[in-house]
All heavy atoms as an XYZ file, in Angstrom:
512
protein
N       1.166     -5.565      8.294
C      -0.129     -6.066      7.958
C      -1.188     -5.398      8.812
O      -2.235     -5.046      8.308
C      -0.184     -7.567      8.136
C      -1.525     -8.126      7.765
S      -1.588     -9.894      7.809
C      -1.592    -10.196      9.544
N      -0.896     -5.237     10.089
C      -1.877     -4.605     10.945
C      -2.156     -3.184     10.511
O      -3.285     -2.734     10.570
C      -1.414     -4.646     12.396
C      -1.331     -6.046     12.999
C      -0.810     -5.978     14.421
C      -2.655     -6.753     12.953
N      -1.136     -2.480     10.043
C      -1.348     -1.120      9.558
C      -2.249     -1.133      8.335
O      -3.114     -0.277      8.180
C      -0.024     -0.445      9.226
N      -2.054     -2.104      7.465
C      -2.896     -2.210      6.276
C      -4.332     -2.503      6.666
O      -5.268     -1.934      6.112
C      -2.364     -3.301      5.347
N      -4.526     -3.396      7.643
C      -5.872     -3.708      8.089
C      -6.512     -2.505      8.777
O      -7.691     -2.241      8.606
C      -5.837     -4.921      9.008
C      -5.436     -6.183      8.264
S      -5.214     -7.595      9.339
C      -6.923     -8.029      9.626
N      -5.727     -1.751      9.528
C      -6.243     -0.552     10.171
C      -6.648      0.478      9.130
O      -7.652      1.160      9.272
C      -5.198      0.029     11.123
N      -5.867      0.575      8.068
C      -6.203      1.511      6.992
C      -7.523      1.117      6.350
O      -8.344      1.965      6.013
C      -5.084      1.544      5.952
N      -7.752     -0.177      6.185
C      -9.029     -0.642      5.627
C     -10.178     -0.223      6.526
O     -11.191      0.277      6.058
C      -9.023     -2.167      5.481
C      -8.193     -2.751      4.361
C      -8.174     -4.268      4.466
C      -8.725     -2.342      3.019
N     -10.004     -0.412      7.821
C     -11.051     -0.076      8.761
C     -11.287      1.410      8.877
O     -12.387      1.848      9.186
N     -10.283      2.209      8.603
C     -10.408      3.661      8.703
C     -10.973      4.274      7.439
O     -11.142      5.476      7.351
C      -9.044      4.273      9.013
N     -11.243      3.462      6.435
C     -11.817      3.985      5.202
C     -10.801      4.604      4.271
O     -11.141      5.376      3.399
N      -9.533      4.276      4.425
C      -8.504      4.797      3.537
C      -8.677      4.149      2.175
O      -8.839      2.942      2.069
C      -7.091      4.508      4.096
C      -6.016      4.900      3.112
C      -6.907      5.228      5.412
N      -8.670      4.941      1.124
C      -8.898      4.418     -0.220
C      -7.592      4.083     -0.918
O      -6.683      4.899     -0.966
C      -9.657      5.457     -1.029
N      -7.517      2.875     -1.429
C      -6.405      2.485     -2.278
C      -6.883      1.343     -3.161
O      -7.708      0.546     -2.762
C      -5.148      2.095     -1.502
C      -5.351      1.038     -0.451
C      -5.170     -0.300     -0.747
C      -5.702      1.392      0.832
C      -5.355     -1.277      0.221
C      -5.892      0.424      1.806
C      -5.721     -0.910      1.500
N      -6.387      1.316     -4.386
C      -6.830      0.293     -5.322
C      -5.720     -0.714     -5.619
O      -5.979     -1.759     -6.171
C      -7.311      0.941     -6.612
N      -4.496     -0.398     -5.278
C      -3.378     -1.299     -5.553
C      -3.250     -2.312     -4.423
O      -3.696     -2.086     -3.305
C      -2.090     -0.499     -5.679
N      -2.636     -3.432     -4.723
C      -2.411     -4.457     -3.708
C      -1.350     -3.991     -2.725
O      -0.389     -3.332     -3.102
C      -1.961     -5.753     -4.371
N      -1.540     -4.336     -1.479
C      -0.537     -4.086     -0.449
C       0.093     -5.435     -0.144
O      -0.603     -6.381      0.226
C      -1.169     -3.514      0.823
C      -1.758     -2.147      0.547
C      -0.149     -3.454      1.947
C      -2.475     -1.559      1.735
N       1.381     -5.542     -0.317
C       2.087     -6.785     -0.026
C       2.550     -6.773      1.419
O       3.002     -5.756      1.916
C       3.275     -6.959     -0.967
C       2.822     -7.146     -2.391
O       1.906     -7.913     -2.653
N       3.430     -6.449     -3.313
N       2.411     -7.916      2.070
C       2.845     -8.039      3.458
C       3.870     -9.154      3.576
O       3.762    -10.176      2.936
C       1.655     -8.295      4.411
C       0.712     -7.114      4.428
C       0.900     -9.551      4.041
N       4.890     -8.895      4.363
C       5.947     -9.870      4.619
C       6.824     -9.306      5.730
O       6.701     -8.131      6.075
C       6.791    -10.112      3.360
O       7.594     -8.988      3.085
N       7.714    -10.117      6.291
C       8.630     -9.563      7.286
C       9.451     -8.400      6.728
O       9.786     -7.467      7.453
C       9.519    -10.750      7.657
C       8.667    -11.943      7.400
C       7.862    -11.562      6.165
N       9.747     -8.423      5.429
C      10.528     -7.350      4.816
C       9.770     -6.023      4.824
O      10.384     -4.961      4.793
C      10.921     -7.725      3.390
N       8.441     -6.053      4.870
C       7.656     -4.815      4.900
C       7.298     -4.414      6.325
O       6.437     -3.578      6.539
C       6.364     -4.961      4.073
O       5.558     -5.995      4.646
C       6.644     -5.243      2.623
N       7.964     -5.042      7.284
C       7.761     -4.795      8.715
C       6.367     -5.186      9.192
O       5.872     -4.676     10.178
C       8.079     -3.352      9.080
C       9.550     -3.045      8.956
C       9.882     -1.748      9.594
N       9.997     -0.730      8.547
C      10.170      0.529      8.775
N      10.238      0.965      9.989
N      10.264      1.385      7.792
N       5.723     -6.082      8.473
C       4.449     -6.638      8.914
C       4.736     -7.744      9.927
O       5.847     -8.257      9.994
C       3.700     -7.223      7.721
O       3.473     -6.230      6.749
N       3.742     -8.097     10.709
C       3.926     -9.168     11.681
C       2.712    -10.091     11.688
O       1.591     -9.661     11.447
C       4.135     -8.626     13.109
O       2.995     -7.854     13.479
C       5.386     -7.780     13.213
N       2.974    -11.344     11.972
C       1.928    -12.335     12.221
C       2.333    -13.028     13.511
O       3.439    -13.549     13.628
C       1.820    -13.365     11.072
C       0.810    -14.450     11.429
C       1.427    -12.681      9.765
N       1.454    -12.985     14.509
C       1.768    -13.581     15.797
C       0.656    -14.528     16.248
O      -0.494    -14.363     15.866
C       1.943    -12.518     16.892
O       1.048    -11.451     16.673
C       3.302    -11.989     17.004
N       1.051    -15.478     17.048
C       0.102    -16.383     17.689
C       0.055    -16.026     19.171
O       1.096    -15.797     19.782
C       0.548    -17.824     17.509
N      -1.146    -15.947     19.701
C      -1.304    -15.666     21.128
C      -2.095    -16.819     21.740
O      -3.122    -17.234     21.192
C      -2.030    -14.346     21.334
N      -1.588    -17.346     22.844
C      -2.226    -18.495     23.481
C      -1.794    -18.567     24.933
O      -0.928    -17.828     25.375
C      -1.853    -19.795     22.735
C      -0.363    -20.018     22.619
C       0.315    -20.767     23.567
C       0.357    -19.461     21.570
C       1.684    -20.965     23.464
C       1.726    -19.660     21.453
C       2.391    -20.412     22.406
N      -2.411    -19.474     25.663
C      -2.015    -19.727     27.047
C      -1.339    -21.082     27.111
O      -1.814    -22.055     26.537
C      -3.219    -19.717     27.980
C      -3.707    -18.341     28.304
C      -4.749    -18.389     29.382
C      -5.200    -16.986     29.721
N      -6.183    -16.975     30.811
N      -0.203    -21.124     27.807
C       0.521    -22.374     28.029
C       0.757    -22.499     29.521
O       1.388    -21.617     30.121
C       1.845    -22.375     27.269
C       2.609    -23.664     27.403
C       3.838    -23.685     26.510
O       4.167    -22.709     25.850
N       4.525    -24.794     26.498
N       0.246    -23.543     30.113
C       0.349    -23.745     31.563
C      -0.192    -22.536     32.318
O       0.367    -22.114     33.325
C       1.779    -24.058     31.972
N      -1.275    -21.935     31.776
C      -1.906    -20.796     32.425
C      -1.222    -19.461     32.202
O      -1.657    -18.445     32.721
N      -0.129    -19.460     31.433
C       0.614    -18.225     31.180
C       0.346    -17.770     29.741
O       0.453    -18.561     28.804
C       2.132    -18.455     31.369
C       2.912    -17.193     31.040
C       2.418    -18.914     32.786
N      -0.010    -16.488     29.578
C      -0.247    -15.962     28.245
C       1.075    -15.838     27.490
O       2.059    -15.326     28.025
C      -0.946    -14.608     28.316
C      -2.367    -14.728     28.818
C      -3.136    -13.424     28.731
O      -2.748    -12.528     27.953
O      -4.133    -13.314     29.453
N       1.087    -16.347     26.255
C       2.277    -16.346     25.412
C       1.918    -15.705     24.083
O       0.860    -15.969     23.538
C       2.803    -17.781     25.169
C       4.001    -17.778     24.247
C       3.114    -18.469     26.483
N       2.799    -14.868     23.582
C       2.643    -14.282     22.252
C       3.965    -14.483     21.523
O       5.013    -14.082     22.011
C       2.317    -12.795     22.343
C       1.954    -12.192     21.009
C       1.420    -10.776     21.143
O       0.675    -10.490     22.094
O       1.778     -9.959     20.278
N       3.910    -15.140     20.371
C       5.132    -15.467     19.658
C       4.924    -15.264     18.160
O       3.858    -15.585     17.630
C       5.523    -16.908     19.950
O       6.802    -17.183     19.461
N       5.938    -14.741     17.458
C       5.765    -14.430     16.032
C       6.075    -15.606     15.105
O       6.768    -16.551     15.472
C       6.804    -13.330     15.809
C       7.910    -13.695     16.751
C       7.210    -14.243     17.968
N       5.546    -15.506     13.914
C       5.972    -16.342     12.797
C       6.970    -15.485     12.017
O       6.757    -14.278     11.847
C       4.792    -16.708     11.897
C       3.827    -17.651     12.553
C       2.742    -17.172     13.279
C       3.989    -19.014     12.444
C       1.855    -18.028     13.881
C       3.100    -19.892     13.052
C       2.028    -19.392     13.772
N       8.054    -16.071     11.559
C       9.102    -15.278     10.899
C       9.060    -15.362      9.379
O       9.737    -14.586      8.713
C      10.492    -15.713     11.390
O      10.663    -17.109     11.121
C      10.654    -15.454     12.877
N       8.276    -16.296      8.837
C       8.177    -16.405      7.372
C       6.707    -16.422      6.953
O       5.959    -17.343      7.321
C       8.887    -17.670      6.871
C      10.403    -17.588      7.031
C      11.122    -18.772      6.396
N      10.671    -20.075      6.869
C      11.137    -20.692      7.950
N      12.072    -20.131      8.685
N      10.670    -21.890      8.301
N       6.314    -15.396      6.218
C       4.956    -15.314      5.693
C       4.936    -14.325      4.535
O       5.826    -13.487      4.396
C       3.971    -14.869      6.779
C       4.301    -13.537      7.386
C       3.802    -12.361      6.855
C       5.137    -13.444      8.480
C       4.120    -11.126      7.411
C       5.459    -12.230      9.046
C       4.947    -11.062      8.501
N       3.947    -14.459      3.690
C       3.744    -13.531      2.584
C       2.249    -13.294      2.452
O       1.429    -14.071      2.941
C       4.276    -14.083      1.244
O       3.591    -15.300      0.946
C       5.774    -14.318      1.293
N       1.909    -12.236      1.782
C       0.495    -11.983      1.578
C       0.244    -10.759      0.737
O       1.155    -10.011      0.393
N      -1.006    -10.596      0.415
C      -1.431     -9.466     -0.401
C      -2.841     -9.068      0.026
O      -3.700     -9.931      0.230
C      -1.420     -9.865     -1.877
O      -1.891     -8.814     -2.676
N      -3.055     -7.779      0.177
C      -4.377     -7.249      0.500
C      -4.776     -6.324     -0.640
O      -4.025     -5.421     -1.003
C      -4.364     -6.466      1.828
C      -3.934     -7.390      2.968
C      -5.734     -5.850      2.109
C      -3.668     -6.673      4.271
N      -5.951     -6.561     -1.200
C      -6.445     -5.732     -2.301
C      -7.767     -5.109     -1.863
O      -8.682     -5.823     -1.458
C      -6.658     -6.573     -3.584
C      -7.248     -5.708     -4.688
C      -5.359     -7.208     -4.027
N      -7.846     -3.797     -1.944
C      -9.069     -3.085     -1.578
C      -9.264     -1.916     -2.519
O      -8.356     -1.114     -2.710
C      -9.000     -2.579     -0.134
C     -10.185     -1.746      0.251
C     -11.405     -2.341      0.517
C     -10.097     -0.363      0.331
C     -12.514     -1.584      0.853
C     -11.201      0.401      0.673
C     -12.405     -0.206      0.926
O     -13.499      0.548      1.258
N     -10.432     -1.851     -3.101
C     -10.792     -0.729     -3.963
C     -12.171     -0.259     -3.506
O     -13.146     -1.005     -3.609
C     -10.832     -1.171     -5.423
C     -11.126     -0.027     -6.382
O     -11.590      1.047     -5.935
O     -10.890     -0.211     -7.577
N     -12.271      0.963     -2.973
C     -13.556      1.421     -2.441
C     -14.655      1.481     -3.506
O     -15.829      1.453     -3.171
C     -13.239      2.806     -1.874
C     -11.986      3.231     -2.545
C     -11.234      1.977     -2.852
N     -14.280      1.512     -4.757
C     -15.282      1.536     -5.831
C     -15.769      0.126     -6.169
O     -16.780     -0.029     -6.836
C     -14.708      2.201     -7.077
C     -14.414      3.674     -6.861
C     -13.842      4.310     -8.091
C     -13.506      5.769     -7.797
N     -12.843      6.394     -8.920
N     -15.034     -0.892     -5.728
C     -15.379     -2.293     -6.001
C     -15.134     -3.129     -4.737
O     -14.353     -4.070     -4.744
C     -14.539     -2.838     -7.156
C     -14.631     -2.011     -8.398
N     -15.746     -2.001     -9.201
C     -13.763     -1.157     -8.957
C     -15.555     -1.169    -10.211
N     -14.350     -0.634    -10.078
N     -15.833     -2.783     -3.670
C     -15.605     -3.420     -2.374
C     -15.815     -4.933     -2.446
O     -15.071     -5.701     -1.835
C     -16.514     -2.793     -1.298
C     -16.400     -3.535      0.022
C     -16.168     -1.323     -1.112
N     -16.775     -5.380     -3.203
C     -17.065     -6.814     -3.283
C     -15.900     -7.604     -3.871
O     -15.777     -8.804     -3.640
C     -18.321     -7.056     -4.107
N     -15.037     -6.939     -4.619
C     -13.883     -7.613     -5.221
C     -12.651     -7.576     -4.315
O     -11.592     -8.056     -4.692
C     -13.552     -6.971     -6.572
N     -12.786     -7.028     -3.112
C     -11.662     -6.949     -2.172
C     -11.240     -8.346     -1.744
O     -12.049     -9.271     -1.709
C     -12.044     -6.136     -0.943
O     -12.381     -4.824     -1.316
N      -9.956     -8.480     -1.418
C      -9.465     -9.782     -0.975
C      -8.238     -9.616     -0.093
O      -7.560     -8.597     -0.143
C      -9.120    -10.666     -2.176
O      -8.047    -10.106     -2.899
N      -7.991    -10.649      0.684
C      -6.776    -10.722      1.500
C      -6.310    -12.170      1.486
O      -7.088    -13.079      1.774
C      -7.040    -10.258      2.921
N      -5.069    -12.364      1.113
C      -4.477    -13.698      1.102
C      -3.182    -13.631      1.900
O      -2.296    -12.851      1.577
C      -4.175    -14.170     -0.333
C      -5.468    -14.256     -1.132
C      -3.441    -15.509     -0.305
C      -5.266    -14.539     -2.596
N      -3.101    -14.414      2.948
C      -1.907    -14.453      3.790
C      -1.481    -15.916      3.896
O      -2.277    -16.773      4.276
C      -2.177    -13.896      5.211
C      -2.849    -12.529      5.167
C      -0.890    -13.875      6.023
C      -2.055    -11.433      4.544
N      -0.240    -16.200      3.548
C       0.311    -17.548      3.666
C       1.394    -17.526      4.750
O       2.337    -16.753      4.657
C       0.901    -18.012      2.337
C      -0.157    -18.165      1.256
C       0.413    -18.656     -0.054
O       1.584    -19.084     -0.091
O      -0.314    -18.597     -1.042
N       1.215    -18.383      5.746
C       2.126    -18.433      6.889
C       2.817    -19.791      6.902
O       2.163    -20.835      6.887
C       1.368    -18.216      8.214
C       2.319    -18.305      9.386
C       0.624    -16.886      8.193
N       4.147    -19.768      6.954
C       4.927    -21.005      7.097
C       4.898    -21.370      8.574
O       5.579    -20.747      9.395
C       6.353    -20.771      6.615
C       7.245    -21.995      6.740
O       6.810    -22.999      7.353
O       8.373    -21.937      6.232
N       4.090    -22.382      8.939
C       3.937    -22.699     10.353
C       5.216    -23.236     10.987
O       5.370    -23.167     12.197
C       2.755    -23.654     10.604
C       2.932    -24.966      9.857
C       1.453    -22.995     10.233
C       1.924    -26.025     10.243
N       6.141    -23.672     10.161
C       7.439    -24.125     10.694
C       8.285    -22.937     11.158
O       9.297    -23.118     11.848
C       8.201    -24.909      9.642
N       7.865    -21.695     10.821
C       8.631    -20.519     11.221
C       8.174    -19.956     12.561
O       8.628    -18.895     12.974
C       8.531    -19.429     10.142
O       7.238    -18.828     10.142
N       7.315    -20.682     13.266
C       6.860    -20.250     14.594
C       8.068    -20.133     15.506
O       8.833    -21.073     15.662
C       5.848    -21.251     15.141
C       5.266    -20.859     16.463
C       4.394    -19.793     16.569
C       5.580    -21.569     17.598
C       3.854    -19.439     17.783
C       5.048    -21.236     18.822
C       4.178    -20.169     18.915
N       8.264    -18.975     16.093
C       9.461    -18.733     16.903
C       9.145    -18.858     18.382
O       8.418    -18.194     18.972
C       9.995    -17.325     16.591
C      11.359    -17.066     17.183
O      12.028    -18.031     17.590
O      11.749    -15.902     17.203
């Protein structure tokens, strides 16, 4: 997912949806402090789709669904 978002920021053109999930080697992580210690932990179940078309930027979208019970 981060690679897809980086591609969006770099101006890479694509019109097809990019699917994100653990199977596509995408990651979703939570970062927080617990007892003053920085913690970063992944979610193991999520799906999503990113749609970007440089000719129709206003129609771009990103939908990511995270199963919060999969917090590792």
